[in-house]
C-alpha positions in Angstrom: -0.6 -5.5 -6.7 -4.2 -4.5 -7.4 -6.7 -5.8 -9.9 -9.2 -3.6 -11.5 -11.7 -5.2 -13.8 -9.3 -8.0 -14.8 -6.3 -5.7 -15.3 -3.4 -5.8 -12.9 -1.8 -2.4 -11.9 1.3 -2.1 -9.8 2.4 1.2 -8.3 5.9 -0.1 -7.8 6.8 -1.9 -11.0 8.4 -0.3 -14.0 6.3 -0.8 -17.2 6.1 0.9 -20.5 9.4 2.7 -20.2 9.2 3.1 -16.4 6.5 5.7 -16.0 6.5 8.0 -13.0 4.5 6.9 -10.0 3.0 9.6 -7.7 2.0 8.6 -4.2 0.2 10.8 -1.6 -1.4 8.2 0.7 1.5 8.3 3.1 4.6 10.3 2.7 4.9 12.1 -0.6 6.8 9.9 -3.0 7.6 10.0 -6.7 9.4 7.1 -8.3 10.5 5.7 -11.6 10.9 2.0 -11.2 13.1 1.6 -8.2 14.5 5.2 -8.3 13.1 7.6 -5.8 12.7 11.1 -7.3 10.9 12.8 -4.4 12.2 16.4 -4.0 13.9 17.2 -0.7 13.5 21.0 -0.5 10.3 21.7 1.5 8.8 24.3 -0.9 9.4 22.2 -4.0 8.0 19.1 -2.3 4.9 21.1 -1.2 4.4 22.4 -4.7 4.5 18.9 -6.1 2.0 17.8 -3.4 -0.3 20.7 -4.3 -0.2 19.8 -8.0 -0.6 16.1 -7.3 -3.8 16.5 -5.2 -5.3 18.5 -8.0 -3.9 16.3 -10.8 -5.6 17.0 -14.1 -6.9 20.4 -13.0 -5.5 23.8 -13.6 -4.1 25.2 -10.3 -3.9 29.0 -10.5 -0.5 30.5 -9.8 -1.9 32.9 -7.1 -3.5 29.9 -5.4 -0.1 28.1 -5.3 1.6 31.2 -3.9 -1.1 31.5 -1.2 -0.6 27.8 -0.3 3.2 27.8 -0.4 3.5 31.0 1.7 0.6 30.8 4.2 1.5 34.1 5.8 2.3 37.3 3.9 4.1 36.1 0.7 7.3 37.9 -0.2 7.4 40.2 -3.2 9.5 37.6 -5.0 6.9 34.9 -4.5 5.7 34.7 -8.1 9.2 34.7 -9.4 10.2 32.0 -6.9 7.2 29.9 -7.9 8.4 29.9 -11.5 11.8 28.8 -10.4 10.3 26.0 -8.3 8.2 24.9 -11.3 11.2 24.8 -13.5 13.2 22.8 -11.0 10.3 20.4 -10.7 10.0 20.0 -14.4 13.6 19.0 -14.6 13.3 16.5 -11.8 10.2 14.9 -13.5 11.4 15.0 -17.1 11.4 11.8 -19.1 13.4 11.2 -22.2 11.2 11.6 -25.3 8.1 12.8 -23.4 6.5 16.1 -22.8 6.9 17.4 -19.2 4.0 16.2 -17.0 3.7 19.8 -15.7 1.9 22.0 -18.3 1.6 25.7 -18.1 -2.0 26.8 -18.8 -3.2 30.3 -18.0 -3.7 31.2 -15.2 -1.5 28.4 -13.7 -0.2 24.8 -14.0 -1.5 21.3 -14.5 0.1 18.0 -13.5 -0.9 15.6 -16.2 -0.9 12.0 -15.0 -2.9 8.9 -15.8 -5.0 6.9 -13.2 -2.4 4.2 -13.0 0.3 6.7 -12.0 -1.5 8.1 -9.0 -2.1 6.0 -5.8 -5.1 8.0 -4.7 -6.9 7.4 -8.0 -6.2 3.7 -7.7 -7.6 3.7 -4.1 -10.7 5.6 -5.2 -11.5 3.2 -8.0 -10.9 0.1 -5.9 -13.0 1.6 -3.1 -15.9 2.4 -5.4 -15.9 -1.1 -6.9 -15.7 -2.7 -3.5 -18.5 -0.4 -2.2 -20.8 -1.4 -5.1 -20.2 -5.1 -4.4 -20.8 -4.6 -0.7 -24.2 -2.9 -1.2 -25.1 -5.6 -3.7 -24.4 -8.2 -1.0 -21.5 -9.7 -2.9 -19.3 -9.7 0.1 -16.6 -12.0 -1.1 -15.8 -9.7 -4.0 -16.3 -6.6 -1.8 -13.8 -8.0 0.7 -11.2 -8.5 -2.1 -11.5 -5.0 -3.6 -11.9 -3.1 -0.3 -8.9 -5.0 1.1 -6.8 -4.1 -2.0 -7.9 -0.4 -1.7 -6.8 -0.3 2.0 -3.4 -1.9 1.0 -2.7 1.2 -1.2 -2.3 3.3 1.9 1.1 3.7 3.5 0.3 6.2 6.3 -1.4 9.6 6.9 -2.0 11.6 3.7 1.1 13.6 2.7 2.7 12.8 6.0 5.6 15.2 6.5 4.3 18.0 4.2 3.3 21.2 5.9 -0.4 21.6 6.0 -2.4 24.2 4.1 -6.1 24.7 3.3 -5.8 22.7 0.1 -3.8 19.8 1.5 -5.8 19.7 4.7 -9.1 19.6 2.8 -7.8 16.8 0.5 -6.5 14.8 3.5 -9.8 15.1 5.3 -11.8 13.8 2.3 -9.5 10.9 1.7 -9.3 10.0 5.3 -13.1 9.8 5.5 -13.1 7.6 2.5 -10.5 5.3 4.2 -12.6 5.0 7.3 -15.7 4.3 5.2 -13.7 1.7 3.4 -12.7 0.0 6.6 -16.3 0.0 7.8 -17.5 -1.6 4.7 -14.6 -4.1 4.7 -15.5 -5.2 8.2 -19.2 -5.3 7.3 -18.4 -7.8 4.6 -16.2 -9.8 6.9 -19.1 -10.0 9.4 -21.4 -11.1 6.6 -18.9 -13.8 5.6 -18.7 -15.1 9.2 -15.3 -13.8 9.9 -16.2 -12.6 13.4 -13.1 -13.6 15.3 -10.9 -12.1 12.7 -12.2 -8.5 13.2 -12.5 -8.3 17.0 -9.0 -7.1 17.7 -9.0 -4.6 14.8 -12.3 -3.1 16.0 -11.0 -2.8 19.6 -8.2 -0.6 18.2 -10.6 1.4 16.0 -12.9 2.4 18.8 -10.0 3.7 20.7 -8.7 5.6 17.7 -12.1 7.0 16.8 -14.1 7.2 20.0 -17.1 8.9 18.5 -17.5 6.8 15.4 -20.5 4.8 16.2 -20.4 2.2 13.3 -17.2 0.7 14.7 -18.9 0.1 18.1 -21.9 -1.5 16.4 -19.6 -3.8 14.5 -17.6 -4.7 17.6 -20.9 -5.5 19.4 -22.0 -7.7 16.5 -18.7 -9.6 16.3 -18.6 -10.2 20.1 -22.2 -11.4 20.1 -21.7 -13.8 17.3 -18.8 -15.5 19.0 -20.9 -16.0 22.1 -19.8 -13.0 24.1 -23.2 -11.4 24.7 -22.2 -9.8 28.0 -19.1 -8.2 26.4 -21.2 -6.9 23.5 -23.6 -5.2 25.9 -20.7 -3.8 27.8 -19.4 -2.1 24.6 -22.8 -0.5 24.3 -22.7 0.8 27.9 -19.3 2.3 27.3 -20.1 4.0 24.0 -23.4 5.4 25.5 -21.4 6.9 28.3 -18.8 8.4 26.0 -21.4 9.9 23.6 -23.5 11.3 26.5 -20.5 12.9 28.1 -18.9 14.3 24.9 -22.0 15.3 23.0 -24.9 15.3 25.4 -27.0 13.0 23.3 -27.9 9.3 23.1 -26.4 6.9 20.6 -27.9 6.8 17.2 -30.6 4.3 16.0 -28.2 1.6 14.6 -26.4 1.3 17.9 -29.7 1.2 19.9 -31.2 -1.3 17.5 -28.1 -3.5 17.8 -28.4 -3.5 21.6 -32.1 -4.3 21.5 -31.5 -7.2 19.0 -28.7 -8.6 21.2 -31.0 -8.5 24.3 -33.5 -10.4 22.2 -30.9 -12.9 21.0 -31.8 -12.0 17.5 -29.5 -13.8 15.0 -29.6 -10.8 12.7 -28.4 -8.5 15.5 -26.5 -5.5 14.2 -27.3 -5.7 10.5 -28.1 -2.3 9.2 -31.1 -1.9 6.8 -28.8 -0.8 4.0 -26.8 -4.0 4.1 -29.5 -6.6 4.9 
């Protein structure tokens, strides 16, 4: 359950006549209360995914055809698209309500509210947490950023065949997720939760070997629990990786963190934007 400005929103509870819930931060899922309505046929599932990632916007029919049939589409592609849309409308129909899929020339719109779509909930929680973090209100930042990360169930649209639109959307949201993790850890460090983040950061630097902020945060956490040698060892490893992979030296934040640790500076690792 997530709280936005004093209002609780649940992606999994049935309220107001059990509205549909659309989830893309993990495997594609559409539910009404406890009922899973996610379409099984791959083309229909992909169509729903394409409409969901562009929810509230008109997606042209020819764009949908190009995304659904990445190679040369068959002559019947446009007619097949209309059949898929019709089937999807039936699946998502709600008694007494207009279909959430609206035909608007030159294509279709999936009309959903913010509370119905997990990615919009994540984005809103992330932005609120980000604002608190940069205002140095780290307790509130930790709460909102933690709630934002809890919305994720796995890789974006896991199991749906990739396409230009889906891959682009996934890349943007994954970058936001990583930024959210960075800020959440930054707040944890500011709150003195150094021991709590060390193991997570050890995993993150393995998963993202060229993402320098995670190394800096690991150096800071280790240093602040009295492991100065281990912190400097992290710098030596990341310097070697970056030089071998990219042929360059680590960026200023990493170098400044190393220098501060060597000086035994109590503010070691704090970036100017968060000090």
